[in-house]
C-alpha positions in Angstrom: -55.4 3.9 41.6 -55.5 3.9 38.0 -56.0 0.6 35.7 -53.1 -0.3 33.5 -55.9 -1.5 31.1 -58.2 1.1 31.1 -59.2 2.9 28.0 -59.3 6.2 27.7 -62.7 8.3 26.5 -61.2 10.8 23.9 -61.5 13.8 21.8 -59.3 15.5 18.9 -57.2 17.4 21.7 -57.1 14.5 24.0 -56.0 12.4 20.6 -53.0 14.1 20.1 -51.4 13.0 23.2 -52.5 9.3 22.7 -50.4 8.1 19.7 -49.9 4.3 19.8 -52.5 3.8 22.5 -55.9 1.9 22.7 -58.6 5.0 23.0 -62.7 5.5 22.6 -63.9 8.3 20.7 -67.3 9.3 19.4 -67.6 10.8 16.4 -70.1 11.9 13.7 -69.5 9.9 10.3 -69.1 12.6 7.5 -68.2 10.7 4.8 -67.2 6.7 4.3 -65.1 5.7 1.6 -64.1 1.8 1.3 -61.6 0.9 4.8 -61.9 4.2 5.9 -64.5 7.1 7.5 -64.2 10.9 8.1 -65.3 11.6 11.5 -66.0 14.9 13.0 -64.9 14.6 16.7 -67.1 15.6 19.7 -64.3 19.0 19.7 -65.2 19.8 16.1 -62.1 18.2 14.4 -61.8 16.1 12.0 -59.9 12.5 11.7 -59.7 9.6 9.9 -60.9 6.0 11.0 -59.5 3.1 9.2 -62.0 0.6 8.9 -62.8 -3.1 8.6 -63.6 -4.1 5.2 -67.3 -3.4 4.9 -67.8 -3.2 8.3 -71.5 -1.3 8.7 -72.3 1.8 9.9 -76.1 2.1 10.5 -76.2 5.6 12.5 -74.4 8.9 12.1 -72.8 9.0 15.5 -70.7 6.0 16.3 -68.5 5.0 19.4 -65.3 3.9 18.1 -62.6 1.6 20.0 -59.3 1.5 18.2 -55.3 2.7 18.3 -54.1 6.2 17.6 -52.1 5.9 14.6 -51.1 9.1 14.5 -52.4 12.6 15.7 -55.0 12.3 13.4 -55.7 8.8 12.5 -57.8 6.2 14.7 -57.2 2.2 13.5 -60.7 0.7 13.9 -61.0 -2.4 16.6 -64.5 -2.6 16.8 -67.6 0.1 17.1 -70.9 0.6 18.5 -73.6 2.7 16.8 -74.7 5.7 18.8 -78.1 6.8 18.1 -78.8 10.0 16.1 -79.9 12.0 19.0 -76.3 12.0 20.7 -75.5 15.0 22.4 -71.9 15.4 21.4 -71.3 18.8 22.9 -72.3 16.6 26.7 -70.1 14.1 25.8 -67.4 16.8 24.9 -67.7 17.7 28.5 -67.2 14.4 29.8 -64.2 13.8 28.2 -62.8 17.1 29.3 -63.8 15.9 32.9 -62.2 12.1 32.7 -58.9 13.4 31.2 -58.2 16.0 33.1 -59.2 17.5 36.6 -61.5 15.0 37.7 -59.5 12.0 35.7 -59.4 10.1 39.0 -62.8 9.3 39.9 -63.3 8.1 35.8 -60.7 5.2 36.5 
């Protein structure tokens, strides 16, 4: 039975179907500007993350929790720094499994 308060892990492909919903996304920070980041997702797309003012990002990979504003924009609620040796390909496979055929195992 699916939980109504679960926060799914997404990549760019899954994010397209989640506008208005709360999600988790791991990405590689490519460009940092005041109040926004350009982030490469695990499936190699680029998105914009709207951030809190002066939020610190100490690693190149970051897990964001936030709300999908539109198909290419995430409004950050919180984030966690992820080690620089993070395997984005493996994470992308996890996202595909957890949002596809085996999603019931990840609830």
